[in-house]
C-alpha positions in Angstrom: 31.9 144.6 42.7 32.2 142.6 45.8 29.4 142.8 48.4 29.9 143.5 51.9 28.4 140.1 52.7 31.0 138.5 50.7 34.0 140.3 52.0 32.7 139.5 55.5 32.5 135.7 54.5 36.0 135.8 53.2 37.2 137.7 56.3 35.8 134.7 58.6 38.3 132.4 56.9 41.1 134.4 58.4 39.2 134.5 61.8 39.4 130.8 61.7 43.0 130.6 60.7 44.0 133.2 63.4 42.4 131.1 66.0 45.3 128.7 65.5 47.9 131.0 64.1 47.8 133.6 66.9 47.8 130.9 69.6 50.9 129.4 68.1 52.4 133.0 68.1 51.3 134.0 71.6 51.2 131.1 73.6 53.1 127.9 72.1 56.5 129.0 73.4 55.1 129.4 76.8 53.0 126.2 76.6 56.2 124.2 75.7 58.5 125.9 78.2 56.0 126.4 81.4 53.6 123.7 80.9 55.2 120.8 78.9 58.4 121.7 80.7 60.7 121.6 77.5 64.1 123.6 77.7 63.7 127.0 75.9 66.7 126.4 73.6 65.2 123.1 72.4 61.9 124.8 71.7 63.7 127.4 69.5 65.3 124.6 67.5 61.9 122.7 67.4 60.4 125.9 65.9 63.1 126.4 63.5 63.1 122.8 62.2 59.3 122.5 62.0 58.8 125.7 60.5 61.5 125.3 57.7 59.8 121.9 56.8 56.4 123.7 56.9 57.9 126.6 54.7 59.1 124.1 51.9 55.5 122.6 51.7 54.1 126.0 50.9 55.1 126.3 47.2 54.0 122.6 46.7 50.6 123.3 48.1 50.3 126.5 45.9 51.1 124.3 42.7 48.5 121.6 43.9 45.9 124.3 44.4 46.8 125.9 41.0 46.2 122.5 39.3 42.9 121.9 41.2 39.7 122.1 39.0 36.3 121.3 40.7 32.7 122.5 40.4 33.6 124.7 43.6 36.5 126.4 42.0 40.3 125.9 42.4 40.8 127.1 45.9 37.4 127.2 47.8 37.2 123.3 48.0 40.2 123.1 50.4 38.2 125.0 53.1 35.5 122.5 53.0 37.9 119.4 52.8 40.3 120.3 55.6 38.3 122.2 58.2 37.7 118.8 60.4 41.4 117.7 60.3 42.3 121.3 61.2 40.3 121.4 64.3 41.3 117.8 65.4 45.2 118.5 65.0 44.9 121.8 66.8 43.6 119.8 70.0 46.4 117.3 69.7 49.2 120.0 69.6 48.0 121.6 72.8 47.8 118.1 74.7 50.4 117.0 77.2 50.9 113.2 77.3 51.9 111.9 80.6 55.2 110.5 79.1 59.1 110.6 79.9 60.8 113.8 78.8 62.3 112.6 75.5 59.0 111.1 74.4 57.3 114.4 75.3 59.7 116.3 73.1 59.1 113.7 70.2 55.5 114.2 70.8 55.7 118.1 70.5 57.8 117.8 67.3 55.3 115.6 65.5 52.1 117.3 66.5 53.4 120.8 65.9 54.7 119.5 62.3 51.3 118.1 61.7 49.4 121.3 62.9 51.7 123.4 60.5 51.1 121.0 57.5 47.3 121.3 57.8 47.5 124.9 58.3 49.5 125.3 55.1 47.1 122.9 53.3 44.0 125.0 54.2 45.5 128.5 54.4 47.4 128.8 50.9 44.3 128.0 49.1 42.5 130.5 51.3 45.1 133.3 50.6 44.9 132.5 46.8 41.2 132.6 47.0 41.5 136.5 47.9 43.4 137.0 44.3 40.6 135.3 42.3 37.5 136.9 43.8 38.1 140.3 42.0 40.4 141.8 39.6 39.8 145.4 40.7 43.0 146.6 42.5 41.0 149.0 44.8 38.5 146.2 45.7 41.5 143.9 46.4 42.8 146.3 49.1 39.2 146.6 50.5 39.0 142.6 50.6 42.3 142.4 52.4 41.2 145.0 54.8 38.3 142.9 55.6 40.3 139.9 55.7 42.8 141.1 58.2 40.3 143.0 60.4 38.4 139.7 60.8 41.7 137.8 61.1 42.7 140.0 64.1 39.2 139.4 65.6 40.4 135.8 65.8 43.6 137.1 67.4 41.5 139.1 69.8 39.4 136.0 70.8 42.9 134.4 71.6 44.5 137.3 73.3 41.5 138.0 75.6 40.2 134.4 76.0 43.0 131.9 76.1 44.2 132.5 79.6 40.8 132.9 81.3 39.4 129.8 79.3 42.5 127.8 80.6 41.7 128.7 84.2 38.0 128.2 83.9 38.2 124.8 82.0 41.3 123.4 83.6 39.9 124.1 87.2 43.5 124.2 88.4 44.9 121.7 85.9 46.7 123.8 83.4 47.5 121.0 80.9 43.7 120.0 80.8 42.9 123.6 80.5 45.0 124.2 77.3 43.5 120.9 75.7 39.9 121.9 76.4 40.6 125.6 75.3 41.9 124.3 71.9 38.7 122.0 71.6 36.6 125.1 71.7 38.7 127.2 69.4 39.0 124.2 67.0 35.1 123.9 66.6 34.8 127.5 66.3 37.4 127.6 63.5 35.7 124.5 61.8 32.3 126.4 61.5 34.0 129.8 60.2 35.8 127.9 57.6 32.5 126.5 56.4 30.9 130.0 56.4 33.7 131.2 54.3 33.4 128.4 51.9 29.5 129.0 51.3 29.7 132.7 51.2 32.7 133.4 48.6 32.8 132.9 44.8 35.9 132.5 42.4 35.5 135.1 39.4 39.0 135.4 38.0 39.2 131.9 36.2 42.4 130.6 34.8 41.6 128.1 32.0 43.1 124.8 32.6 46.0 124.5 30.2 46.2 121.7 27.5 49.3 120.3 29.0 49.9 120.5 32.7 53.0 122.6 33.1 55.9 121.3 35.3 56.5 122.6 38.8 60.1 123.9 37.6 58.4 125.8 34.8 56.4 127.5 37.6 59.3 128.4 39.7 61.1 129.8 36.6 58.1 132.1 35.8 58.3 133.2 39.4 61.9 134.1 39.4 61.5 136.1 36.3 59.0 138.4 38.3 61.3 141.1 39.8 58.6 142.3 42.0 57.6 139.0 43.5 61.5 138.6 44.5 61.2 142.0 46.5 58.1 140.9 48.2 59.5 137.5 49.2 62.5 139.3 50.9 60.1 141.7 52.7 58.2 138.7 54.0 61.3 137.2 55.7 62.6 140.5 57.2 59.2 141.7 58.4 58.0 138.3 60.0 61.4 137.7 61.6 61.1 140.7 63.7 57.3 140.7 64.3 57.4 137.1 65.5 60.3 137.7 67.7 58.3 140.5 69.5 55.0 138.6 69.5 56.7 135.5 71.1 58.2 137.6 73.8 55.3 139.8 74.7 54.2 137.4 77.3 57.5 137.2 78.7 58.1 141.0 78.6 54.9 141.5 80.7 55.3 138.6 83.0 59.1 138.9 84.0 60.2 142.5 82.8 57.4 144.5 83.9 56.6 141.9 86.6 52.9 142.0 86.0 51.8 138.5 85.3 48.2 139.4 86.0 48.3 141.9 83.0 49.4 139.5 80.2 45.9 139.0 78.8 45.2 142.9 78.9 48.6 143.5 77.2 48.1 141.2 74.2 44.3 142.0 74.1 45.3 145.8 73.7 47.7 144.9 70.9 45.1 143.0 69.1 42.4 145.8 69.3 45.2 148.2 67.9 45.9 145.7 65.1 42.4 145.6 64.2 41.8 149.4 64.2 45.1 149.6 62.0 43.9 147.0 59.4 40.5 148.8 59.3 42.1 152.0 58.4 44.3 150.5 55.7 41.7 150.6 52.9 41.1 154.5 53.7 44.8 155.0 53.5 45.3 153.3 50.2 42.4 155.4 48.8 44.4 158.6 49.9 48.0 157.8 49.1 50.0 155.6 47.0 50.0 152.2 48.9 53.8 151.6 48.2 54.8 154.9 49.7 52.5 154.3 52.6 53.8 151.1 53.2 57.4 152.3 53.5 56.4 155.2 55.9 54.5 152.7 58.2 57.4 150.4 58.6 59.7 153.2 59.6 57.1 154.3 62.3 56.7 150.8 63.5 60.5 150.4 63.9 60.8 153.7 65.9 57.9 152.7 68.3 59.3 149.2 68.6 62.8 150.5 69.6 61.5 152.9 72.0 60.2 150.2 74.4 63.8 149.3 75.3 64.0 152.7 77.1 60.9 152.2 79.2 61.5 151.7 82.8 60.0 148.6 84.5 57.7 150.9 86.7 56.4 152.8 83.6 53.9 150.0 82.5 51.4 152.6 81.1 54.1 153.8 78.5 55.0 150.2 77.7 51.3 149.5 76.9 50.9 152.5 74.8 53.9 151.9 72.8 52.9 148.2 72.2 49.4 149.4 71.1 50.8 152.2 68.7 53.4 149.6 67.1 50.6 147.1 66.7 48.4 149.9 65.1 50.9 151.0 62.5 52.5 147.8 61.7 49.1 146.0 61.0 47.8 149.1 59.0 50.5 147.8 56.3 49.5 144.2 56.3 46.5 144.4 53.9 48.7 146.6 51.8 51.3 143.8 51.5 48.8 141.3 50.5 47.2 143.5 48.0 50.6 144.1 46.6 50.9 140.2 46.2 47.7 140.2 43.9 49.4 143.0 41.9 52.6 141.1 41.3 50.4 138.2 40.0 48.9 140.7 37.5 52.4 141.9 36.6 53.7 138.2 36.2 50.8 137.4 34.2 51.4 140.1 31.7 55.0 139.5 31.3 55.0 135.6 31.0 51.5 135.2 29.7 50.7 132.6 32.5 48.8 133.2 35.8 50.2 131.3 38.7 48.1 132.8 41.6 48.7 129.8 44.0 52.4 129.7 43.4 52.9 133.5 44.1 50.7 133.5 47.2 52.4 130.1 48.6 55.9 131.1 47.7 55.7 134.6 49.3 54.1 132.7 52.2 57.0 130.4 52.1 59.3 133.4 52.9 57.0 134.8 55.4 57.1 131.4 57.2 60.9 131.4 57.1 60.7 134.7 58.8 58.2 133.1 61.4 60.8 130.2 61.8 63.6 132.6 62.5 61.7 134.8 64.6 60.4 131.9 66.8 63.6 130.2 67.0 65.4 133.5 67.9 62.9 133.9 70.7 63.8 130.6 72.3 67.4 130.9 71.8 67.7 134.4 73.2 65.7 133.4 76.4 68.2 130.7 76.8 71.3 132.9 76.1 70.0 135.4 78.7 69.5 132.5 81.3 65.6 132.4 81.4 64.3 129.9 83.9 60.5 129.0 83.7 58.1 130.2 86.1 60.3 131.9 88.7 61.8 135.4 89.3 64.4 136.3 86.8 67.7 138.1 87.3 68.2 141.7 86.3 70.6 140.4 83.3 67.7 138.1 82.0 65.2 140.8 82.4 67.2 143.2 80.4 67.9 140.6 78.0 64.2 140.1 77.4 63.4 143.8 77.1 66.3 144.0 74.5 64.9 141.1 72.5 61.5 142.4 72.6 62.4 146.0 71.4 65.6 146.8 69.6 66.2 143.5 67.7 62.7 143.4 66.2 62.8 147.0 65.1 65.8 146.0 62.5 63.2 143.8 60.7 61.1 146.9 59.8 63.9 148.9 58.8 65.2 146.3 56.2 61.6 146.2 55.0 61.6 149.9 54.4 64.9 149.8 52.6 63.8 146.7 50.3 60.5 148.4 49.3 62.2 151.4 47.6 62.9 149.1 44.6 59.3 148.0 44.3 57.8 149.5 41.1 54.0 148.6 41.0 52.6 151.7 42.2 49.1 153.0 41.5 50.0 154.4 38.1 51.9 151.4 37.1 49.0 149.1 38.1 46.5 151.1 36.0 48.7 150.4 32.9 49.0 146.8 33.7 45.3 146.5 34.0 44.8 148.2 30.8 47.3 145.7 28.9 45.8 142.7 30.4 42.3 143.8 29.4 43.6 144.4 25.9 45.1 140.9 25.9 41.8 139.3 27.2 40.0 141.1 24.3 42.3 139.9 21.7 42.0 136.2 22.9 38.2 136.3 22.9 38.0 137.4 19.2 
């Protein structure tokens, strides 16, 4: 049984991760277009190229973590080893060098690629750690609920604090403001990763095999797992829509609702609603089957997302309410997805007699990051297509384009997810059977 203290310690690791992840989701597109002065279509391409490269490194990192054996465990040590590089590169990525345009673009490419690389190297082992802290399916949902509540707290800090900190620390110099703000966030993230490292313990221990299995054999095992294949497709579809909407939220408020002074309030409200949604997830999973709940939540999120298109520019209160409700229902589903990942590991373990925790998490995260790449790239490309001009009043055509890209288009992601999940078989009954068979296998091996 996991203690509340240990669940909180684990959750703090996601607070640290989200100090960077949510800054990238909410503000990096705006930073590149309005602060660094890079063309939006070029930023879209930058996002796609770097994030595809980043996604490819995920399964490699998972394989490395699965083959790591230290006195601290398999996955925990990476929190200790990489927290300092993580903080330093965060600051570099939000630094604007006084260079010619082409060199500035190259700098953005290199620093963003490094940021995503170090994020992968610390976040994949962190995610896998959640799968080895307990074998209890109900405790896993609870642990992931803590994780995402604390992760969203990191997002809340970013949503509420980024713009005011940029103004305060920059003293009129926006470039300096972003750099110093990320220094503050980087140091905070470093401390939180250390708290996570010292406050958690690995309990589901995979014995090192006599011979080190090849990477290709890991991939073959993964592919045999039909439930993993479904979650991978879900990851791409979900995040493409979610990131497209998150990336354009600032533009929607600033240029469609024409309320630049309300940007921080809008994204903060979304984060508060997300935290409440995550907090309700464990309760929901204790009442109904998490697979059925997940499908219903995606359909609700799609409807709320699409409704935003029909909001008039003067109806800002309705726009705020719809964004809060969308955030609530979408994030209520998130811990369920990560708990289902742990279930697919057990299912694969039973079918193949080998446990590849890091590979399952990293490969699903690979597909999640492909969705992030597509969603982020689409945001930049759509801004360009609809004629967006940085930091000036937009035409009516551009405003409608921003509204369409923020509402109708992301809704398709959740609809596709609900459709895919109809074939997912690991419901509560099935998991009880899987756990019983695994327990039997363990007893046979111990005799």
